[in-house]
C-alpha positions as CSV (number, residue, x, y, z in Angstrom):
1,M,0.0,0.0,0.0
2,N,2.9,2.4,0.8
3,N,3.9,2.1,-2.9
4,L,0.8,4.0,-3.9
5,F,2.1,7.2,-2.3
6,K,4.6,9.2,-4.2
7,L,6.8,11.8,-2.6
8,N,6.7,15.3,-4.2
9,S,10.4,15.5,-4.3
10,F,10.9,18.8,-6.0
11,L,8.6,21.8,-5.3
12,D,8.0,24.5,-7.7
13,N,9.9,27.1,-5.7
14,G,13.2,25.3,-5.8
15,M,12.8,23.4,-2.5
16,R,13.4,19.7,-2.2
17,L,11.7,17.1,-0.1
18,D,13.5,13.9,1.1
19,A,12.1,10.9,2.9
20,T,13.9,8.3,4.9
21,Q,11.8,5.2,5.2
22,D,11.8,2.9,8.3
23,G,9.2,0.3,7.7
24,C,5.8,2.2,7.6
25,L,7.4,5.4,9.0
26,Y,8.8,8.2,6.8
27,R,11.0,10.9,8.2
28,I,10.6,14.0,6.0
29,T,13.1,16.9,5.5
30,L,12.9,20.0,3.4
31,T,15.9,21.7,1.8
32,N,16.0,25.2,0.4
33,C,18.1,24.6,-2.7
34,T,18.1,28.2,-3.8
35,D,20.5,31.0,-2.8
36,Y,17.8,33.1,-1.1
37,E,15.6,32.8,1.9
38,Q,12.1,31.3,1.3
39,E,8.9,30.7,3.2
40,I,7.2,27.4,3.9
41,G,3.6,27.5,3.0
42,D,1.0,24.8,2.3
43,I,3.2,21.8,1.3
44,T,1.9,18.6,-0.2
45,L,4.3,15.8,0.9
46,F,2.7,12.7,-0.7
47,T,0.0,12.0,-3.3
48,A,-1.8,8.8,-4.3
49,D,-4.6,7.9,-6.6
50,M,-7.8,7.1,-4.7
51,I,-8.2,3.4,-5.4
52,F,-11.2,2.8,-3.0
53,S,-14.9,3.1,-3.7
54,P,-16.7,6.4,-3.0
55,D,-18.8,4.4,-0.5
56,T,-15.7,3.6,1.6
57,R,-16.2,4.5,5.2
58,F,-13.6,6.5,7.1
59,Y,-12.7,8.1,10.4
60,G,-10.7,11.4,10.5
61,E,-9.3,13.4,13.4
62,G,-9.9,17.1,13.8
63,F,-7.5,19.8,14.7
64,N,-9.4,20.5,17.8
65,M,-10.8,18.2,20.5
66,L,-14.3,19.0,19.5
67,S,-13.9,18.2,15.9
68,Q,-14.0,14.7,14.3
69,Y,-15.1,13.5,10.9
70,G,-16.7,10.3,9.4
71,G,-19.1,9.2,6.8
72,T,-17.8,8.0,3.4
73,I,-15.4,9.4,0.8
74,K,-18.3,10.8,-1.2
75,D,-20.3,11.8,1.9
76,F,-18.1,13.7,4.4
77,K,-19.8,14.2,7.8
78,L,-19.0,16.0,11.0
79,I,-19.3,13.5,14.0
80,G,-19.6,16.2,16.7
81,S,-21.1,19.6,16.6
82,F,-18.1,21.9,16.0
83,S,-16.2,21.9,12.7
84,D,-12.7,23.1,12.4
85,Y,-13.8,25.0,9.3
86,S,-17.2,26.6,10.1
87,H,-16.7,27.0,13.8
88,Y,-13.0,27.7,14.2
89,K,-12.6,29.2,10.7
90,L,-9.5,27.2,9.8
91,Y,-8.5,26.8,6.1
92,K,-9.7,24.1,3.9
93,P,-9.3,24.0,0.1
94,E,-12.3,23.6,-2.2
95,G,-13.1,20.3,-3.8
96,C,-11.8,17.9,-1.2
97,N,-12.4,16.5,2.3
98,Q,-9.8,17.5,4.9
99,V,-8.9,15.9,8.3
100,Y,-6.0,16.6,10.6
101,N,-3.1,14.2,11.5
102,M,-4.9,10.9,11.2
103,L,-7.2,9.2,8.6
104,I,-8.4,5.6,8.7
105,L,-10.1,4.2,5.6
106,Y,-12.3,1.1,5.9
107,P,-12.6,-0.3,2.4
108,E,-15.2,-3.1,1.9
109,G,-13.6,-6.5,1.9
110,Q,-10.1,-5.2,2.7
111,K,-8.2,-4.4,5.8
112,P,-8.2,-0.8,7.1
113,L,-5.6,1.7,5.9
114,L,-4.2,4.2,8.4
115,I,-2.5,7.4,7.3
116,G,-1.1,9.6,10.0
117,F,1.5,12.0,11.3
118,A,3.7,10.4,14.0
119,S,5.0,13.7,15.2
120,C,3.9,17.3,15.8
121,F,7.0,19.2,16.8
122,R,6.4,22.3,14.7
123,F,3.6,21.8,12.1
124,N,0.1,20.5,11.9
125,G,-0.6,17.9,9.3
126,W,-3.5,17.7,6.8
127,I,-4.8,14.6,5.0
128,R,-7.0,15.7,2.0
129,F,-9.0,13.3,-0.1
130,N,-11.8,12.9,-2.6
131,E,-12.9,10.4,-5.2
132,E,-9.8,11.0,-7.2
133,Y,-6.8,11.3,-4.8
134,I,-5.3,11.3,-1.3
135,K,-2.8,14.0,-0.4
136,I,-0.7,14.2,2.8
137,A,0.2,17.8,3.5
138,L,1.2,20.2,6.2
139,N,0.9,23.9,7.1
140,G,4.2,25.6,7.1
141,E,2.6,28.9,8.4
142,N,4.9,30.8,6.1
143,K,7.9,30.3,8.3
144,K,11.3,31.1,6.7
145,V,14.0,28.7,5.6
146,K,17.5,30.2,4.9
147,A,19.3,29.5,1.6
148,G,20.8,26.0,1.6
149,K,19.3,25.1,5.0
150,T,17.6,21.7,5.6
151,V,14.8,21.6,8.2
152,R,12.9,18.6,9.6
153,L,9.2,18.4,8.9
154,E,6.9,15.9,10.6
155,D,7.0,12.1,10.4
156,V,4.4,10.3,8.3
157,Y,3.0,6.8,9.0
158,I,1.2,4.6,6.5
159,E,0.1,1.1,7.2
160,Q,-2.7,-1.3,6.1
161,G,-3.7,-4.3,8.2
162,D,-5.8,-5.4,11.2
163,I,-7.1,-2.3,12.9
164,D,-5.7,-3.3,16.4
165,V,-2.3,-3.9,15.0
166,I,-1.9,-0.8,12.9
167,I,-3.3,1.4,15.7
168,D,-0.8,-0.1,18.2
169,N,2.1,0.4,15.7
170,F,1.0,4.0,15.0
171,A,0.8,4.8,18.7
172,S,4.2,3.3,19.3
173,A,5.6,5.5,16.5
174,I,4.1,8.6,18.0
175,G,5.4,7.6,21.4
176,K,9.0,7.5,20.2
177,N,8.7,11.2,19.2
178,H,6.4,12.3,22.0
179,P,6.7,10.1,25.1
180,K,3.5,9.8,27.1
181,R,3.5,11.9,30.3
182,E,3.0,9.3,32.9
183,F,0.8,9.6,36.0
184,E,0.6,7.1,38.8
185,K,-3.1,6.4,38.6
186,I,-6.3,7.4,36.8
187,P,-7.9,10.4,38.6
188,T,-11.3,10.3,40.2
189,G,-13.2,13.2,41.6
190,W,-16.0,15.7,41.6
191,C,-16.5,18.6,39.2
192,S,-18.6,21.7,39.9
193,W,-19.4,22.7,36.3
194,L,-22.4,20.5,35.3
195,V,-24.4,21.2,38.4
196,Y,-23.5,24.9,39.1
197,G,-21.9,26.2,36.0
198,P,-20.4,29.7,36.3
199,N,-22.6,30.4,39.3
200,I,-20.5,28.3,41.6
201,T,-20.2,29.5,45.2
202,A,-17.8,28.6,48.0
203,K,-20.7,27.0,49.9
204,N,-21.4,24.6,46.9
205,I,-17.8,23.4,47.2
206,Y,-18.1,22.7,50.9
207,D,-21.5,21.1,50.7
208,N,-20.3,18.5,48.1
209,L,-16.9,18.0,49.9
210,D,-18.8,17.1,53.1
211,A,-21.2,14.8,51.3
212,I,-18.4,13.0,49.5
213,K,-16.5,12.5,52.8
214,E,-19.7,11.4,54.7
215,N,-20.5,8.8,52.1
216,G,-17.0,7.5,52.0
217,L,-16.8,7.9,48.2
218,D,-13.4,7.3,46.6
219,L,-13.4,10.7,44.7
220,E,-9.9,12.0,45.3
221,Y,-10.0,15.4,43.6
222,I,-12.5,18.3,44.3
223,Q,-12.5,20.4,41.2
224,I,-13.4,24.0,41.3
225,D,-14.5,24.9,37.8
226,D,-15.1,28.1,35.9
227,G,-16.9,30.8,37.9
228,Y,-14.5,31.5,40.8
229,Q,-12.5,34.2,38.9
230,A,-13.7,37.8,38.4
231,H,-12.4,37.9,34.8
232,W,-10.9,35.4,32.5
233,G,-7.1,36.0,32.6
234,D,-7.1,37.3,36.2
235,W,-6.8,34.1,38.2
236,F,-6.1,35.8,41.5
237,E,-9.1,38.1,41.4
238,F,-12.4,36.5,42.6
239,T,-16.2,37.0,42.4
240,D,-18.1,38.1,45.5
241,K,-19.2,34.4,45.9
242,F,-15.6,33.7,46.8
243,E,-15.0,36.7,48.9
244,N,-12.3,34.9,50.9
245,G,-10.6,33.7,47.8
246,V,-9.8,30.2,46.7
247,K,-6.6,29.4,48.6
248,S,-8.4,28.8,51.9
249,I,-10.9,26.4,50.3
250,C,-8.1,24.5,48.7
251,L,-6.3,24.2,52.1
252,D,-9.6,23.1,53.7
253,I,-10.0,20.4,51.0
254,K,-6.5,19.1,51.9
255,E,-7.3,19.2,55.6
256,K,-10.2,16.9,54.9
257,C,-7.9,14.4,53.1
258,F,-8.9,15.2,49.6
259,E,-7.0,17.0,46.8
260,P,-8.0,20.4,45.5
261,A,-8.3,20.7,41.7
262,I,-8.9,23.8,39.6
263,W,-10.1,24.9,36.2
264,V,-8.0,27.6,34.5
265,A,-7.8,28.9,30.9
266,P,-4.1,29.9,30.8
267,F,-3.7,31.3,27.3
268,V,-6.7,33.7,27.0
269,A,-7.9,36.8,28.7
270,E,-11.0,38.9,28.3
271,K,-11.0,42.6,27.5
272,G,-12.0,43.7,31.1
273,S,-9.2,41.8,32.8
274,K,-6.3,43.6,34.5
275,V,-3.8,41.5,32.7
276,F,-5.1,42.7,29.3
277,K,-5.5,46.3,30.4
278,N,-2.1,46.5,32.0
279,H,-0.1,44.4,29.5
280,P,-1.5,44.6,26.0
281,D,2.0,43.9,24.7
282,W,1.8,40.4,26.1
283,F,-0.8,39.3,23.6
284,V,-0.7,37.9,20.0
285,K,-1.0,40.9,17.6
286,D,-3.1,41.5,14.5
287,D,-1.7,43.0,11.3
288,S,-1.9,46.5,12.8
289,G,0.1,45.6,15.9
290,A,-2.9,45.7,18.2
291,P,-3.9,42.7,20.3
292,L,-5.7,40.1,18.1
293,S,-9.4,39.5,19.0
294,S,-10.4,35.9,18.8
295,G,-13.7,37.0,17.3
296,D,-12.0,38.6,14.3
297,V,-10.3,35.4,13.1
298,S,-12.2,32.5,14.7
299,F,-15.0,31.7,17.1
300,G,-14.8,34.4,19.8
301,G,-15.4,32.3,22.9
302,W,-18.3,30.9,24.8
303,R,-18.1,33.2,27.9
304,C,-16.8,36.7,28.5
305,A,-15.9,36.9,24.8
306,P,-14.1,38.0,22.8
307,W,-10.8,36.6,24.1
308,Y,-7.3,37.7,23.5
309,I,-4.4,35.3,23.3
310,L,-1.4,35.5,25.6
311,D,1.8,35.3,23.5
312,T,3.8,32.5,25.0
313,T,6.9,33.5,23.0
314,H,6.9,36.8,24.9
315,P,9.2,36.3,28.0
316,E,7.1,38.4,30.3
317,A,3.8,36.7,29.3
318,L,5.4,33.3,29.7
319,N,6.7,34.3,33.2
320,Y,3.1,35.4,34.1
321,I,1.8,32.0,33.2
322,K,4.5,30.4,35.3
323,T,3.7,32.6,38.3
324,V,0.0,31.6,38.1
325,F,0.7,27.9,38.2
326,H,3.6,28.1,40.7
327,T,1.3,30.0,43.1
328,M,-1.6,27.6,42.7
329,R,0.7,24.6,43.1
330,Y,2.8,25.7,46.1
331,E,0.6,28.3,47.9
332,W,-2.8,26.9,47.1
333,Q,-1.6,23.2,47.3
334,I,-3.2,22.3,44.0
335,K,-1.8,19.3,42.1
336,Y,-4.6,18.9,39.4
337,F,-5.1,21.5,36.7
338,K,-8.0,21.4,34.2
339,L,-6.8,23.5,31.3
340,D,-9.5,25.0,29.0
341,A,-9.6,26.9,25.8
342,I,-6.0,26.1,25.1
343,V,-6.6,25.5,21.4
344,W,-6.6,29.2,20.9
345,E,-2.8,29.2,21.4
346,T,-2.4,27.0,18.3
347,L,-4.8,28.8,16.0
348,P,-2.5,29.9,13.1
349,F,-3.6,33.5,13.1
350,G,-1.8,36.7,14.2
351,H,1.8,37.6,14.9
352,H,4.0,36.5,17.8
353,Y,6.7,38.3,19.7
354,D,9.1,35.7,18.3
355,D,7.6,35.3,14.8
356,T,10.1,32.5,14.0
357,K,8.0,30.2,16.1
358,T,5.0,28.3,14.7
359,S,1.7,28.1,16.5
360,V,2.6,24.6,17.6
361,E,5.9,25.7,19.0
362,A,4.3,28.6,20.8
363,F,1.8,26.2,22.3
364,R,4.4,23.7,23.4
365,L,6.4,26.6,25.0
366,G,3.4,27.5,27.1
367,M,2.6,23.9,28.0
368,D,6.1,23.2,29.1
369,A,6.1,26.3,31.2
370,I,2.9,25.1,33.0
371,Y,4.4,21.6,33.5
372,E,7.6,23.1,35.0
373,A,5.8,25.6,37.2
374,S,3.2,23.2,38.6
375,G,5.6,20.5,39.5
376,K,6.2,17.0,38.0
377,D,3.8,15.4,40.6
378,S,0.8,17.5,39.3
379,F,-1.8,16.2,36.9
380,I,-2.4,18.3,33.7
381,L,-5.7,17.8,32.0
382,G,-6.2,19.2,28.5
383,G,-9.6,20.7,27.6
384,N,-10.8,22.3,24.4
385,S,-7.4,21.4,23.2
386,P,-5.5,21.0,19.9
387,M,-5.2,17.2,19.5
388,W,-1.8,16.4,18.1
389,P,0.1,19.4,19.5
390,S,-1.1,18.2,23.0
391,I,0.6,14.8,22.6
392,G,3.4,14.6,25.2
393,E,2.2,17.8,26.9
394,V,-0.8,16.6,29.0
395,H,-1.3,13.7,31.4
396,G,-5.0,13.5,30.6
397,M,-7.2,14.7,27.7
398,R,-10.9,15.4,27.3
399,V,-11.8,13.5,24.2
400,T,-15.4,14.7,23.9
401,N,-17.7,17.7,24.1
402,D,-19.2,18.7,27.5
403,N,-21.8,16.4,29.0
404,C,-25.2,17.6,30.0
405,R,-28.5,16.0,31.2
406,V,-29.9,15.6,27.7
407,W,-30.3,12.1,26.1
408,N,-29.0,13.2,22.7
409,Q,-25.8,14.5,24.4
410,F,-25.3,11.1,26.2
411,K,-25.6,9.4,22.9
412,Q,-23.4,12.0,21.1
413,L,-20.5,11.7,23.7
414,A,-20.3,8.0,23.2
415,K,-20.0,8.4,19.4
416,E,-17.2,11.0,20.0
417,C,-15.3,9.0,22.6
418,F,-15.3,5.5,21.3
419,P,-13.3,6.2,18.1
420,R,-10.7,7.8,20.5
421,N,-10.7,4.9,23.0
422,W,-7.4,3.7,21.4
423,Q,-5.7,6.9,22.7
424,H,-6.3,6.0,26.3
425,N,-3.1,4.8,28.0
426,R,-1.2,5.3,24.8
427,L,-1.2,9.0,24.3
428,W,-2.7,10.1,27.6
429,I,-5.4,9.2,30.1
430,N,-8.8,9.7,28.4
431,D,-11.4,12.0,30.1
432,P,-15.0,11.2,29.0
433,D,-16.3,14.2,31.0
434,T,-18.4,13.8,34.2
435,V,-20.7,10.9,34.8
436,L,-24.3,12.1,35.5
437,L,-26.7,9.9,37.5
438,Q,-29.5,12.3,38.6
439,N,-31.8,14.8,37.1
440,E,-31.3,18.5,37.9
441,K,-33.4,21.4,36.6
442,I,-30.6,23.7,35.6
443,K,-29.0,25.5,32.7
444,V,-25.4,25.0,31.5
445,V,-23.3,26.9,29.0
446,G,-22.2,24.9,26.0
447,P,-18.9,25.4,24.1
448,D,-20.6,27.6,21.6
449,G,-21.8,30.0,24.3
450,K,-25.5,28.9,24.1
451,E,-27.4,28.0,27.2
452,I,-28.7,24.4,27.4
453,Y,-31.7,23.9,29.7
454,T,-32.2,20.5,31.4
455,L,-35.6,19.9,32.7
456,G,-35.1,16.7,34.7
457,S,-36.5,14.3,32.1
458,I,-33.7,11.8,31.8
459,S,-34.8,8.2,32.4
460,K,-33.1,5.6,34.6
461,E,-32.0,3.7,31.4
462,E,-30.4,6.8,30.0
463,F,-28.5,7.5,33.2
464,A,-27.4,3.8,33.0
465,F,-26.2,4.5,29.4
466,N,-24.1,7.4,30.6
467,A,-22.6,5.4,33.5
468,A,-21.8,2.5,31.1
469,Y,-20.2,4.9,28.6
470,T,-18.0,6.3,31.3
471,V,-16.7,2.9,32.4
472,A,-16.3,1.8,28.7
473,S,-14.0,4.8,28.1
474,G,-11.5,3.2,30.6
475,G,-10.7,6.7,31.7
476,M,-11.3,9.2,34.4
477,V,-14.4,9.0,36.6
478,L,-15.6,12.5,37.8
479,S,-19.0,13.0,39.4
480,G,-21.0,15.9,37.9
481,D,-24.0,15.8,40.3
482,D,-24.8,17.6,43.5
483,V,-23.5,14.8,45.7
484,S,-25.2,16.3,48.8
485,N,-28.5,15.7,47.0
486,L,-27.8,12.2,45.5
487,T,-30.2,9.4,46.4
488,K,-28.9,6.5,48.3
489,E,-29.4,4.3,45.2
490,N,-27.2,6.7,43.1
491,I,-24.6,7.0,45.8
492,E,-24.2,3.2,45.6
493,L,-24.1,3.2,41.8
494,L,-21.4,5.9,41.9
495,R,-19.5,3.7,44.4
496,R,-19.6,0.8,41.9
497,L,-18.2,2.9,39.1
498,L,-15.0,3.3,41.2
499,P,-12.1,2.9,40.8
500,P,-11.9,3.4,37.0
501,S,-11.9,0.3,34.8
502,K,-8.5,1.4,33.4
503,I,-9.0,-0.5,30.1
504,A,-10.8,1.2,27.2
505,A,-13.3,-1.0,25.4
506,S,-12.8,-2.0,21.8
507,F,-15.6,-1.6,19.4
508,E,-16.1,-2.2,15.7
509,Y,-16.0,1.3,14.1
510,E,-19.5,2.8,13.9
511,N,-21.0,-0.3,15.5
512,Y,-21.1,0.5,19.2
513,T,-23.6,-2.1,20.3
514,V,-21.2,-4.5,22.0
515,G,-17.7,-3.6,23.2
516,R,-15.1,-5.6,25.1
517,A,-12.2,-4.9,27.4
518,R,-10.0,-7.8,28.3
519,V,-8.6,-7.8,31.9
520,D,-6.8,-11.1,31.8
521,E,-7.2,-14.6,30.2
522,N,-10.2,-15.3,32.4
523,K,-11.9,-12.0,32.8
524,E,-13.3,-9.3,30.6
525,Y,-15.7,-6.4,30.7
526,V,-18.5,-6.5,28.1
527,Y,-20.5,-3.4,27.3
528,I,-23.9,-3.3,25.7
529,F,-25.5,-0.1,24.3
530,N,-28.8,0.5,22.6
531,F,-28.5,3.9,20.9
532,E,-31.8,3.4,19.2
533,D,-35.3,4.7,20.1
534,E,-36.8,1.2,20.1
535,S,-36.1,-2.0,22.0
536,K,-34.1,-4.6,20.2
537,D,-32.7,-8.1,20.8
538,I,-29.0,-8.2,21.6
539,C,-26.9,-11.4,21.6
540,V,-23.4,-11.4,23.2
541,P,-21.1,-14.3,22.3
542,L,-19.1,-15.6,25.3
543,D,-15.9,-17.7,25.5
544,G,-17.4,-21.0,26.8
545,K,-18.9,-21.2,30.2
546,T,-18.9,-17.8,31.8
547,E,-20.2,-16.2,35.0
548,V,-21.9,-12.9,34.3
549,Y,-22.3,-10.0,36.7
550,D,-24.3,-6.8,35.9
551,L,-22.4,-3.9,37.4
552,I,-25.0,-1.2,36.8
553,D,-27.9,-3.1,38.4
554,N,-25.6,-4.9,40.9
555,V,-27.0,-8.4,40.0
556,E,-25.4,-11.8,39.4
557,L,-27.0,-12.9,36.1
558,G,-25.7,-16.5,36.4
559,T,-23.6,-18.8,34.3
560,Y,-24.0,-18.9,30.5
561,D,-22.4,-21.2,27.9
562,G,-21.3,-19.6,24.6
563,E,-23.7,-16.6,24.6
564,I,-26.0,-14.5,26.6
565,I,-29.2,-13.0,25.0
566,F,-31.0,-9.9,26.0
567,P,-34.4,-10.0,24.3
568,S,-36.2,-6.6,23.8
569,F,-33.3,-4.7,25.3
570,K,-34.7,-1.3,26.2
571,A,-34.1,1.8,24.1
572,H,-31.4,4.2,25.3
573,N,-30.2,1.6,27.7
574,A,-26.8,0.1,28.5
575,K,-25.1,-2.6,30.6
576,V,-21.7,-3.3,32.0
577,L,-21.1,-7.0,32.3
578,T,-18.2,-8.5,34.2
579,C,-17.6,-11.9,32.6
580,T,-15.4,-14.5,34.3
581,K,-14.5,-17.7,32.5
582,K,-15.5,-20.9,34.5
C-alpha cells in the first residue's frame, strides 16, 4: 500500500523534499536549494490515486478536541457539533475533504488503511482526499528557511492491516517522538461545572466536599471549575461568591484528606481583565500591531468573549503563566489543573513576539512552562485542546464535548469518545467528562456559548447508558452531580463505578452495540449499548462457560455457555457486564 504514495520530491519554488523510510514510517526533511531565503507555505508531501470506492467509510481526526469526521469518501460528515472549518474558521481548500493528522479508511472486503502524522513538533498535518486522490500535506505557516538550509518536517506513518495492530504500531511510532506523560493512577473526583456552571459558590464546594466524605466515596479530587474568577485572565481576582478567595478552600480540602483541583484557561484573557488592560504587549497581535481579538479570526469564545491570546513567545507573558501555576501549586496546594480553551494558542492567526515560532511551538512553550511551574507530581488535563500538539504535553485529555443532562448528548458523547478509545493509556489518560446519575433542573453553558436547559427528564435507562459509557472509556471518573442531594441508590451506583476500569473498550467502528475490554485470560468487561429509540434483541457471544455480573444493576446474572441473549433490550439503555470464565 505504501507504494501507492509518491513523494513530491521537487517543489515549484526550488525546495526539495526527502524521505527516509523505516518500515511504515517516513522521516521528512525539506531543503532550500536556492541561494535566497524562502517561506514554507502549504506543502503537499505525498500524493496517491484514490483506489477505493466512493462508499468507503472513514474516520478522521480534527485539529481541535471538539472536531471529528466520518461518513464516506463521497459523503463527508461531522461527527460532533463543531467543525474546524465553520466554527474555528480554519483553512480548507475547495473540492476535497480534509482531516487533521490521522485518517483511517475502511474499504469493503479489505483491511483498514491508516495514514497519520507520527510527530507534531512544529507543524500541523493535513490529509486531503476525494474520489480521485489522497494528499498528505502540512501547514508551514509561512515560516522562513534560509538558503541552503535543511529543516525537519513531521514524520508520516502509512500502514494497512488489522485495525488493532496498525493502531498499536502507530501509537508506538508517536510515542517515540512524544513520550506519554505518565501519572501514577487514573484520577477520580467531583467537578462543579455540570451542576452549578459559572454560578458556583464557596458553599457549593463545601456542601459537596462534606457529602463525599460522609458517604466514603473514593473521589480524590475536588475540582473548582469556571466561575470563581472575576475575569478570564485574572486568576487571583475572585467573584463576590468567593470573597475569601480560593486558597483557603483548597487548604480546607487538603485538611479533609482530599486533593483540590482547579479549572484555568491559561492562554486567554477577556478585555476587562487587569492582565489585558495593563499588559497589552503580552498578547498575540493583529496586522496593525494591536492585540488580536479571537472574534476577528475565529470563534470568539463561549463566555466573556471576545478573548485575547497570551503570547507564550513573549518572555514576560510566559513568566506570568509560570507565576500563576507556581502560586496555585505551592501556595494553594493544587496538584490537578484542568486547562481549558488552550486550542486558541495554536490557531494559526496573528503575529507572535518571536515570529520564527510556529503556533505549535508557541503552544508547546506554554505547556512546558505550565508543567515546569506546577511540579512534576501534578496532573495536567487538556480541555478544548488541539489534539496532536497536545501529545506529550498533558497527562489527561478530554476527548469529547461537554456532557449535560440531555439524552442526545449522552448518545453523542459515546459516538465521539469510542473512536478515540485507542488513545487511552497510549497518548494520555482519556477523560470522557463527568458521569451524571440524577436529574437537575438547571441550565449550563455549551462550548458555543449557548445555554442548554435541562428539565429533569432523563430516564433511569439513559443514566445507566451514561454510566456504562464512562466505564467503557476506561478513563477518568468524575461525578458531575450535586453529591449532597444524590439518592442512596445513586450513591451506591457511583461507588460501583469506582475505581476506573483502566482499560478502554474495543468496538467495531460505527457499531457500538457491543464492546469488550480484556482484563486477563479469564476475565473481561463486556459493554452493551442501545443507541436506538426502540427496543431490540442483543446477543453477546461468550468464550465458553462464563459467570456474568451486571455492574450497573448490581445483579449476578448466572452462568452462560457460549452466549447471553437480552431480548427486547430497552431503548437508550446500556449494561456493563463482568464476565469471568469458568
